Residue, then its C-alpha position, 0 to 999 in steps of 0.5 A: x132484311x125481313x118484313x113483319x106484317x101485323x094483322x089488326x083484325x084480331x083473327x083467332x087463326x092466322x089468315x093468308x094474305x097475298x102481298x105484292x111481289x117483292x121485286x124492288x119495283x117502286x110502289x104507289x102507297x096511299x097514306x090515309x089520315x083518319x083524323x085522329x090527333x097526331x096521326x099526321x105526325x106518324x104519316x109524315x114520318x112514314x111518307x119520308x121513309x117510303x120516299x127515301x126508298x123510292x116509293x110514290x106516296x098518295x096522301x089522303x084523309x077521311x072526313x072524320x074518324x067516327x065514320x068509315x071512309x067514303x066509297x069514292x075514296x076507297x075506290x080511288x085508293x083501290x084503283x091507283x095504289x098498291x098498298x094502304x097505310x092508315x094512321x091511328x094516334x092519340 
């Protein structure tokens, strides 16, 4: 089963990205709710799917969608998680 990764950065040219090895090892994945309406609904489903596949999930949220995540939140995710998924919804 292949994986398609969409790059939301609107780069003009494709950018090489390094991914964690796909060796079947469970990963710790941060799910970040940016506080847009219904983003939590999206993350609930993603969390269910990830847990079914044996991954550990860390749920967190930004204080508000109008500002970047605080530095301490970004640092915590970088130190403890292998990947991040942010919820965008309306």
